[in-house]
N, C-alpha and C positions, 0 to 999 in steps of 0.2 A: 596379302602376305607381307609385303614390305612395310605396310603400316603397323602390323602386329609386331614385326621385328623391331621397328623404331620404338614402339611403345614399351616393349620389354626392356629396352636399353635406357630409355629416357624417363619412364614413369617412376622407377625407384628413386632416382636422383631428385625428381621433381616433387615427390610426396614426402620429403622429410618434414619435420615439424615446423615447416615454414608457413607462416600465416598467409603468404601470397599464393599458396597452392590452392586454398579453398575457393576463391572466386574462379580460378581457372578450371578446377575440377567441376564446379557447378556448371560452368559454360559447356564443358565437354559433355557432361551428363545431359544437358538440354539438347545438345546437337546429336549425340550418338551414344545412347545408353549401353548398347551391346558392346561397343568398343571399350567403354570404361569398365564394364563388368569383366571382359576378357583381360584387361590390363590388371585389374585387382586380383583375378585368379592367378595370373602369371606371377605377379609380385609375391603372392603368398606361397608359391611353390619353392621358393629359395630358402636358404639356411635359417634366416631369422624370422621364421613363419609367425611366431607368437607376437613379436613386435609389429610385424606387418599387419597381422589380423587386427591387432588393437588399433593401429592407425586407420585401417579401412573402416572399422567400426566407428571410430571417432568421426571420420568423414561422412559416414551415413547419417550421423546426427546433424551435420551441417547441411546436407543435401536432402531437402524435404522429400519424404516418401520413397527414399532409395533403398532402405534396408530390406523391405519386403521383396522388392524386385530382385535384389542381389541374392538373398537367401533362397529364392526360388529358381536360381540359375541351374543350368544343366551340368555344371561341374560339381558333382555331388560331394566329393571330398572337401572342396572349398566351402560349399554351402553348409555342410555339417559342422565344420570347424567354426565358421563365422556364426552360424545359428546358435551353437552351444555357448559361444562366448557372449553373444547378444542376450541369450537367456540368463546367463549368470549375472549380467549387469541390469537385468529387468527391462531390456529394450524389446524383448520378443517373448511371446507366450509359447513355451516349449510344447505343451500338450497339443494345442491346436495345430501348430506348425508341423510337428512330427506326424500327427494323424493324417493331415492333408498330404504331406509328402509321401508317406508310406502308401496311402490309398491311391494317390495319383501316379506315382512313379513305380512303386513296388520294389522288386529285387535289387536293381542297381543302387537305389537309395539305402536300402537295408544293408547292403554290402559296405557302403561307405560308413554307415553307423557302426557296424562291427569293426571295421578298420580303425575308426576313431577310438573305440573302446579298447582295442588291443594295443594301441599306441600308449 
């Protein structure tokens, strides 16, 4: 719990458009993927969500094979927002991802999709 609180405070400052952040995030990803995903989710809950989502998507392009794991996380609102942005940039195939998530998760994921559409 303390680690999550520290990450929620430090991660936004650390992830600015700073080139030094990429090696550190890569190392954190190798060490604890779940922690990085939680930090990304938390980062994107704040006011500047679009900017943060874009930064997270940029980082997924630097961290090999991270996008799929992140858009399959259990924070469905975050996953939907990031997945749709990734699809718009041709980093993710919408059709396959949406079918798999709807089939695998069902109602909670569909609710997040509806919430996204209503925003």
